[in-house]
C-alpha positions in Angstrom: -30.3 28.6 -3.8 -29.8 27.8 0.4 -32.4 28.0 2.7 -32.5 26.9 6.7 -29.0 26.0 6.5 -29.8 23.6 3.9 -28.3 22.8 0.6 -30.7 23.1 -2.4 -31.4 19.5 -3.6 -31.3 20.5 -7.1 -27.9 22.3 -6.9 -24.9 20.0 -7.6 -21.9 20.5 -5.4 -20.0 21.9 -8.5 -22.0 24.6 -8.8 -21.5 26.1 -5.1 -18.9 28.5 -4.5 -16.2 26.9 -2.5 -16.3 29.9 -0.1 -19.9 29.3 0.2 -19.2 25.6 0.4 -16.7 26.1 3.5 -19.5 27.4 5.4 -22.2 24.9 4.6 -19.7 22.0 5.5 -20.2 23.4 9.2 -23.9 24.4 8.9 -25.4 21.5 7.0 -25.7 18.2 9.0 -23.6 15.3 8.4 -26.4 13.2 7.5 -27.8 15.2 4.6 -24.2 15.3 3.1 -24.3 11.5 3.2 -27.9 11.5 1.8 -26.7 13.6 -1.3 -23.5 11.3 -1.7 -25.7 8.2 -1.7 -28.4 9.7 -4.2 -25.4 10.8 -6.5 -24.0 7.7 -6.6 -27.3 5.5 -7.2 -27.8 8.1 -9.9 -24.6 7.5 -11.6 -25.2 3.7 -11.5 -28.3 4.2 -13.5 -27.0 6.6 -16.0 -24.2 4.3 -16.5 -26.6 1.5 -17.1 -27.8 3.5 -20.0 -24.8 4.8 -21.3 -21.6 2.8 -20.4 -21.1 -0.4 -22.5 -19.0 -2.4 -20.1 -21.3 -1.5 -17.3 -24.0 -2.8 -19.2 -22.3 -6.0 -19.9 -21.4 -6.3 -16.2 -25.2 -5.9 -15.0 -26.6 -8.2 -17.4 -24.2 -10.6 -16.2 -25.1 -10.0 -12.4 -29.0 -11.0 -13.5 -30.0 -7.2 -13.4 -32.7 -6.3 -15.8 -31.7 -3.0 -17.3 -35.4 -1.9 -17.0 -35.6 -2.2 -13.2 -32.2 -0.7 -12.4 -33.7 2.7 -11.3 -35.8 0.5 -8.5 -32.5 -0.8 -7.1 -30.7 0.3 -3.9 -27.0 1.2 -4.3 -26.2 -2.3 -2.7 -27.8 -4.2 -5.1 -25.2 -3.2 -8.0 -22.2 -5.7 -8.4 -18.6 -5.0 -7.1 -16.1 -3.7 -9.6 -12.5 -4.1 -9.4 -9.4 -3.8 -11.5 -9.0 -7.4 -13.0 -13.1 -7.9 -13.5 -13.6 -4.3 -15.1 -10.8 -2.3 -16.0 -8.2 -5.1 -17.4 -11.0 -7.0 -19.0 -12.8 -4.0 -21.1 -11.3 -1.8 -23.4 -11.0 1.8 -22.1 -13.5 2.9 -24.9 -16.1 0.4 -23.7 -15.8 1.9 -20.1 -16.3 5.6 -20.5 -19.5 7.7 -21.1 -21.0 7.2 -24.4 -18.5 4.2 -25.4 -16.1 6.1 -27.4 -12.7 8.1 -26.8 -13.5 10.3 -29.5 -14.7 13.7 -29.0 -13.1 14.2 -26.0 -10.4 15.9 -24.5 -8.6 13.5 -22.1 -5.6 14.0 -19.9 -3.9 10.2 -19.4 -2.3 9.1 -16.0 -0.6 6.1 -15.3 -0.1 4.1 -12.1 3.1 3.2 -11.1 2.9 -0.8 -11.6 4.0 -1.3 -8.0 1.4 -4.0 -7.8 1.2 -5.1 -11.4 1.5 -3.7 -14.9 0.7 -0.2 -15.1 -2.6 0.9 -16.1 -3.3 4.0 -18.1 -6.5 6.1 -16.7 -8.2 8.8 -18.7 -9.6 11.7 -17.0 -11.2 15.1 -17.8 -11.4 18.5 -16.4 -14.4 17.3 -14.5 -11.9 15.4 -12.2 -9.5 18.5 -12.1 -12.4 20.5 -10.8 -13.0 17.8 -8.0 -9.4 18.4 -6.8 -9.6 22.1 -7.2 -12.7 22.0 -5.2 -11.1 20.2 -2.2 -7.7 22.1 -2.4 -9.1 25.1 -2.2 -11.2 24.2 0.9 -8.3 22.8 2.7 -5.7 25.8 1.6 -8.2 28.4 3.2 -9.1 26.3 5.9 -5.6 25.1 7.1 -3.3 27.7 5.5 -5.4 30.9 5.2 -4.4 31.5 1.7 -7.0 34.3 1.5 -4.9 36.1 3.9 -1.2 35.2 3.1 0.6 35.6 0.0 1.7 31.6 -1.1 4.2 29.8 -3.0 3.0 26.3 -3.8 5.8 23.9 -4.9 4.8 21.0 -6.7 7.4 18.6 -5.6 5.5 15.4 -6.8 6.7 13.6 -10.2 5.8 15.8 -12.9 5.8 12.7 -15.8 2.9 10.7 -16.8 2.2 9.9 -13.0 -0.7 11.6 -11.7 0.7 13.4 -8.6 2.4 16.2 -10.1 0.5 17.4 -13.1 -3.0 16.5 -11.3 -2.1 18.9 -8.4 -0.4 21.7 -10.7 -3.7 22.1 -12.7 -5.6 21.9 -9.4 -3.8 24.3 -7.6 -3.5 26.9 -10.8 -7.2 26.6 -11.2 -7.7 27.6 -7.5 -5.5 30.6 -7.8 -7.0 31.9 -10.7 -10.8 31.1 -9.6 -10.6 32.7 -6.1 -8.2 35.4 -7.5 -5.4 34.6 -4.7 -2.0 35.7 -3.8 -1.1 32.4 -5.0 2.1 31.3 -7.1 2.9 28.0 -8.0 6.6 26.2 -9.2 7.0 22.9 -10.5 10.6 21.3 -9.8 9.2 18.0 -9.4 11.1 15.3 -7.6 14.5 17.2 -8.4 15.5 17.8 -4.8 18.2 20.5 -5.6 15.8 22.5 -7.6 13.2 22.3 -4.7 15.8 23.7 -2.2 16.7 26.5 -4.4 13.1 27.2 -5.1 12.8 27.6 -1.1 16.1 29.9 -0.9 15.6 32.0 -3.9 12.0 32.9 -3.8 10.7 31.6 -0.1 11.0 35.5 1.3 9.1 36.7 -1.3 5.8 35.5 0.3 4.4 35.1 3.4 4.2 31.2 3.6 6.0 28.3 1.5 3.8 25.3 0.7 5.7 22.0 -0.3 3.7 19.0 -1.8 5.6 15.9 -1.8 5.5 12.1 -1.1 6.4 11.7 2.3 9.9 9.9 2.0 11.2 12.4 -0.8 10.1 15.3 1.5 12.1 13.9 4.5 15.2 14.0 1.9 14.7 17.4 0.8 14.3 18.5 4.2 17.6 16.6 5.4 19.5 17.9 2.2 18.4 21.3 2.5 19.9 21.3 6.0 23.3 19.9 4.9 23.0 22.6 2.1 23.1 25.1 5.2 19.3 26.0 4.4 17.6 27.0 7.8 13.9 25.9 7.2 12.9 27.7 10.3 13.6 30.7 8.5 10.4 30.5 6.7 6.6 30.0 6.9 6.1 26.3 5.9 3.3 24.2 5.0 3.5 20.4 3.8 0.8 18.3 1.7 1.5 15.0 1.4 0.2 12.2 -0.6 0.2 8.6 -2.2 1.4 6.8 1.3 0.6 6.7 5.0 2.9 7.7 7.5 3.0 7.8 11.4 3.2 10.7 13.9 6.8 10.3 14.5 7.4 11.2 11.1 5.1 14.0 11.1 7.0 15.4 14.5 10.3 14.9 12.9 9.5 17.1 9.8 7.5 19.8 12.4 10.8 20.1 14.7 13.1 20.0 11.7 11.1 23.0 10.2 10.2 25.1 13.1 6.3 23.9 12.7 4.4 24.5 16.1 1.0 23.3 14.7 1.1 19.8 12.9 -2.7 20.1 12.9 -3.0 22.9 10.6 0.5 22.9 8.8 0.7 19.3 7.5 -2.2 17.4 5.9 -2.0 14.0 3.8 -4.5 13.0 0.7 -5.8 9.5 0.3 -6.3 9.1 -3.4 -5.5 6.6 -6.4 -4.7 7.0 -10.1 -8.3 5.1 -10.5 -10.5 7.5 -8.9 -8.4 10.8 -8.2 -7.9 12.4 -4.7 -10.6 11.1 -2.4 -10.1 12.2 1.2 -7.6 14.6 3.1 -6.5 14.9 6.4 -8.3 17.7 8.3 -7.0 19.1 11.6 -9.7 17.2 13.6 -8.7 13.9 11.8 -5.1 14.4 12.9 -5.6 15.6 16.4 -8.0 12.1 16.2 -5.1 9.9 15.4 -3.0 11.7 17.7 -5.2 11.1 20.8 -5.9 7.7 20.0 -2.4 6.6 20.1 -2.1 7.9 23.5 -5.6 6.0 24.5 -5.5 2.2 23.6 -9.1 1.6 24.5 -10.1 4.6 22.1 -7.8 3.2 19.4 -9.4 -0.2 19.6 -13.0 1.5 19.4 -12.3 3.9 16.5 -9.7 1.4 14.4 -10.9 -2.3 15.5 -7.2 -3.3 16.0 -4.3 -1.9 17.7 -1.3 -3.2 15.5 -1.4 -0.9 12.5 -1.8 2.8 12.0 -4.0 3.9 9.4 -4.5 6.9 7.2 -7.6 9.0 9.0 -9.2 11.5 6.5 -12.7 13.1 5.9 -14.3 13.1 2.6 -17.0 14.8 0.5 -19.5 11.8 0.0 -21.4 13.9 -3.2 -17.6 13.9 -4.4 -16.7 10.2 -3.4 -19.4 8.1 -1.8 -17.3 5.5 0.4 -19.0 2.3 1.6 -17.4 -0.6 3.7 -17.9 -4.4 4.1 -16.0 -5.4 7.1 -12.5 -4.3 6.4 -13.0 -3.5 2.3 -13.6 -0.2 1.0 -15.5 0.4 -2.0 -16.1 4.0 -3.6 -18.3 5.4 -6.4 -17.2 8.4 -8.2 -17.6 9.9 -11.7 -14.0 9.8 -12.7 -12.7 9.5 -16.5 -13.5 5.8 -16.3 -17.1 6.0 -14.1 -17.0 3.6 -11.3 -19.4 2.1 -9.1 -18.9 0.4 -5.8 -15.2 0.2 -7.0 -13.2 -2.3 -4.8 -9.8 -0.1 -3.7 -8.3 -3.4 -2.3 -7.5 -0.9 0.4 -8.7 -2.0 3.8 -9.8 0.2 6.3 -13.4 1.5 7.3 -16.0 4.3 8.0 -16.9 6.6 10.9 -19.3 9.4 10.5 -18.7 12.4 12.5 -21.3 11.4 15.0 -19.9 8.0 15.8 -16.5 9.6 16.4 -18.1 11.8 18.9 -19.9 9.2 20.8 -16.6 7.1 20.9 -15.0 10.0 22.3 -17.7 10.6 24.9 -17.6 6.3 25.4 -14.2 7.0 26.7 -15.0 10.0 29.1 -13.8 12.5 26.3 -15.3 15.4 24.7 -14.0 15.8 20.9 -15.3 19.2 20.5 -13.7 20.4 23.6 -10.3 18.7 23.1 -10.3 20.3 19.5 -11.4 23.8 20.6 -8.6 23.6 23.2 -6.2 22.5 20.3 -6.9 25.7 18.5 -9.0 24.0 15.7 -11.5 26.7 14.6 -13.7 24.4 12.3 -15.0 21.2 12.2 -16.8 19.9 9.2 -19.9 17.9 9.5 -18.3 15.1 7.3 -17.8 11.3 7.8 -14.3 9.7 8.1 -12.4 7.1 6.2 -9.3 5.2 7.7 -7.1 3.3 5.4 -4.6 0.6 6.5 -1.4 -0.1 4.4 -2.5 -2.4 1.7 -2.4 -6.1 2.2 -0.4 -6.4 -1.2 2.3 -4.2 0.3 3.5 -6.2 2.8 6.3 -9.5 2.6 4.9 -12.8 3.5 7.3 -14.4 6.2 6.6 -17.5 7.6 3.0 -17.7 6.6 2.3 -14.3 8.3 2.6 -10.7 6.9 5.1 -8.0 8.0 3.9 -4.5 7.0 6.7 -1.3 6.4 4.7 0.7 9.0 6.2 -1.7 11.7 10.0 -0.7 10.5 8.8 2.7 10.0 8.4 3.5 13.5 12.1 2.4 14.1 13.6 4.3 11.6 11.2 7.6 12.4 12.7 7.4 16.0 15.2 10.2 16.8 17.6 7.6 17.9 18.4 6.7 14.1 17.9 10.5 12.8 21.5 11.0 12.5 22.5 7.7 10.7 19.3 7.0 8.5 17.3 8.6 5.7 14.2 6.5 6.8 14.1 4.8 3.9 14.3 1.0 3.6 13.0 -2.0 1.5 12.0 -5.4 2.9 12.4 -8.7 1.0 12.1 -12.2 1.8 14.7 -14.8 0.7 16.1 -18.3 1.2 19.3 -19.0 3.2 21.5 -21.8 2.5 19.5 -24.1 4.4 16.5 -22.8 2.2 14.9 -21.3 5.4 13.0 -18.1 5.0 15.0 -14.9 5.8 13.2 -11.6 6.1 15.7 -8.9 4.8 15.6 -5.2 5.5 17.5 -2.9 3.4 18.2 0.5 4.8 19.6 3.6 3.4 22.3 5.4 5.1 22.5 9.1 5.2 25.4 10.8 3.2 28.9 10.5 4.8 27.7 7.8 7.1 29.1 4.2 7.5 27.8 1.2 9.2 29.4 0.2 12.5 29.0 -2.9 14.5 27.7 -0.8 17.4 24.8 1.0 15.1 23.9 -2.2 13.8 23.3 -3.9 17.0 21.3 -0.9 18.2 19.0 -1.0 15.4 18.7 -5.0 15.4 17.7 -4.4 18.8 15.0 -1.9 17.9 13.9 -3.7 14.9 13.5 -7.0 17.0 11.6 -5.2 19.7 9.1 -3.6 17.2 8.2 -6.7 15.2 7.7 -8.4 18.9 5.5 -5.7 19.9 3.5 -5.1 16.7 3.4 -8.4 15.2 2.0 -11.5 17.3 2.3 -14.0 14.7 6.1 -12.8 14.6 6.2 -12.9 18.4 4.7 -16.5 18.3 6.9 -17.8 15.7 10.0 -16.2 17.7 9.1 -18.3 20.6 9.2 -21.5 18.5 12.4 -20.7 16.4 14.3 -18.1 18.0 16.9 -16.1 16.5 16.3 -18.4 13.0 13.9 -15.8 12.1 15.8 -12.8 13.2 15.7 -10.6 10.2 19.0 -9.7 8.2 19.9 -5.8 8.1 21.6 -4.6 4.9 23.1 -1.1 4.6 23.3 0.8 1.7 24.9 4.0 0.7 22.9 7.1 0.0 20.9 6.8 -3.3 22.0 3.6 -4.2 20.6 2.6 -7.3 19.5 -0.9 -5.9 17.1 -0.3 -3.6 17.2 3.9 -3.7 17.4 4.9 -7.1 16.8 8.9 -7.0 14.1 10.7 -8.7 11.8 7.4 -8.4 8.9 6.6 -5.9 10.4 4.6 -2.9 9.4 0.8 -3.0 9.1 0.0 0.8 8.6 -4.0 -0.5 10.2 -6.2 -3.4 9.0 -9.4 -3.9 
């Protein structure tokens, strides 16, 4: 199957044992993984032109002769997106064979944060994709082949994809690899997550909690208030659904006694549309942390210096990314197979070779720095970086204000005793019909807002807005305090903006 450190081109990725794949990701050149991904995406487009009714219509409308499709390059195929494809056709028209009958589907829904919820069917193929990726990082980061492990699924367990998708993937990993890997599924019940750690944590060498970042912070803080000493356990954390900054990662590690954030934490990049597309690796986290201390390197990698993207590595054969400017497209055989799907995410792609060159151009050696940081393995895979979505911002005086700016403030140790880290931004109008940026903050239990605290927070918010946002800065020079935001404080878990058991909405429009 494998010769001269190359992957047999006839062998699909799913047919390679994850343990063998773990070695191949180090041995096989990056260019070969990218080429395999390109071929798979192109072959999928050709197959869809034959077997997916909705896609046939799209190609015909784009003027592509179906008899000539096999001679086209991937870039010749039209872009798809939610409005022009998913909301236009019936689900049956978009699946293989044009019928939902005769298949066993698992249905997940979006949260509806950017519009009406959409229901996505998936099959065991997507579960296998996630399980493959999860086994790789559970072995590489968390050494599940050497440690008994309790995985606590603290993602929502309803119709949303996070909880059940994760449960099924981890279950498959445990059974396939015969690992000493147990699962408990309290979902987003914070008290039950804390009880699971208290009652089961010492039965295992390590405890891994999978959770959304803001919910995990609540779990950690609530556990401390309940008398739980997180440092009594060997912990690891797997995040998903949204980005976070390094201050947040440092906070979580400090509160739980984690001394190596590179291998004990990771974030996924995924969507309900396609599944779990990429994830942070130790070297990806290291790169981001180094770049934050080196503005020139940061600019060379990410192209701008005002927003912090999630940086992850991906397997092109599972999810093939393309970038046009700052727009990301992805092709994958999801439940509804998608080719050149416009994710409406802004970001870019950097190959590992390019990343090493960018470090070299700045007088740095990435592999040496990784070795010094204790990173044992660097996979020969490209990177994808993704910013907060443009529709996850508020429009204020004709420019955009992103949650990332405020996250930097609430993640600081300065406000750790008063604020949970959750907030909601809105824009309203005052009595003189002038726009007003309103930032709603959640106070920690038994904490009260005081004039001194409010003034201190306002100073920090203004400093960060002026630092991060050049448009805010120039508008402030013209309008002065008229554009100062209004800070509003809410009790812990107040239902207006911080309903317990729901995904935090950073923006309300």
